[in-house]
C-alpha positions in Angstrom: 173.7 16.6 11.1 172.0 17.0 7.7 173.1 19.7 5.3 169.9 21.7 5.6 170.6 22.3 9.3 167.8 20.2 10.7 168.9 18.6 13.9 166.2 15.9 13.6 165.1 16.3 17.2 162.4 18.9 17.1 159.5 20.2 15.0 161.1 23.5 14.3 164.8 23.7 14.1 165.8 27.3 14.9 169.3 26.3 15.9 170.6 26.4 12.4 168.1 28.9 11.1 166.1 26.2 9.2 162.7 27.2 10.6 160.9 24.5 8.6 158.1 22.5 10.1 158.8 18.8 10.0 155.9 16.7 8.8 154.8 14.0 11.3 153.1 10.8 10.3 149.4 10.8 10.8 148.3 8.2 13.3 144.7 7.2 13.2 143.2 5.8 16.3 139.8 4.4 16.4 138.4 6.1 19.5 135.6 4.7 21.6 132.1 5.3 20.5 130.7 8.2 22.5 127.4 6.4 23.0 129.1 3.2 24.3 131.7 4.9 26.4 130.9 4.3 30.1 134.2 5.5 31.5 132.7 8.5 33.2 129.5 6.9 34.4 130.7 6.3 37.9 131.7 9.9 38.3 128.3 11.2 37.0 126.5 8.7 39.3 128.6 9.8 42.3 127.9 13.5 41.6 124.2 12.7 41.4 124.2 10.9 44.7 126.1 13.8 46.4 123.6 16.3 45.0 120.7 14.1 46.4 122.4 13.9 49.8 122.9 17.7 49.9 119.3 18.3 48.9 118.1 15.9 51.6 120.1 17.6 54.3 119.0 21.2 53.4 115.7 22.3 54.8 112.7 22.9 52.4 111.1 26.3 52.5 108.3 25.3 50.1 106.2 23.9 52.9 106.4 27.1 55.1 102.8 28.2 55.4 101.6 31.6 56.9 101.0 30.3 60.4 104.4 28.5 60.6 106.1 31.7 59.3 104.3 33.8 61.9 105.3 31.4 64.7 108.9 31.4 63.5 109.0 35.3 63.4 107.5 35.4 66.9 110.3 33.1 68.2 112.9 35.2 66.4 111.4 38.4 67.9 111.5 36.8 71.4 115.1 35.7 70.9 116.2 39.2 69.7 117.2 37.8 66.3 114.7 40.1 64.6 114.1 43.7 65.4 110.8 45.4 64.3 111.0 48.9 62.8 107.5 50.0 63.6 107.3 53.3 61.8 108.5 51.8 58.5 106.7 48.5 59.0 109.9 46.5 58.6 111.4 43.5 60.3 115.2 43.5 60.4 117.1 40.2 60.6 120.0 41.2 62.9 122.6 38.6 62.0 122.5 39.5 58.3 121.3 43.1 58.7 118.6 42.5 56.1 115.2 44.2 56.2 111.9 42.6 55.2 108.3 43.8 54.8 106.8 40.4 54.9 106.9 37.8 57.7 106.8 35.0 55.1 109.9 36.4 53.3 111.7 36.8 56.6 110.9 33.3 57.7 112.0 31.8 54.4 115.2 33.9 54.4 116.0 32.9 58.0 115.6 29.2 57.3 117.9 29.5 54.3 120.4 31.7 56.1 120.5 29.3 59.1 121.0 26.3 56.7 123.8 28.1 54.9 125.4 29.2 58.2 125.2 25.7 59.6 126.7 24.2 56.4 129.6 26.7 56.7 130.3 25.6 60.2 130.2 21.9 59.2 132.7 22.6 56.4 135.2 24.1 58.9 
């Protein structure tokens, strides 16, 4: 062991009370050019495909017109999934206990809720 107490095995040598930081040689590595590095391309591509698949499976609510929304709400009322609160002019979505003033909002919510509920069952 050297006289200064440095054991030679570590950066700091507290064993002998040295406490000095050992200088390490600088190693320069020429890293890959970030614009030419394609190592993660396959992961980004796979993530993009998974997102497209997920979007294709989920229903679109953008094309839900007023007549379609009314028909869906009628079906939900007949099935007992929606309860009208006549004196407050509300429709209550029973499975989620959420109230709506608009048939359009209720229909869009129900489609999204159903898709999320179905996706949750598929994950199990």
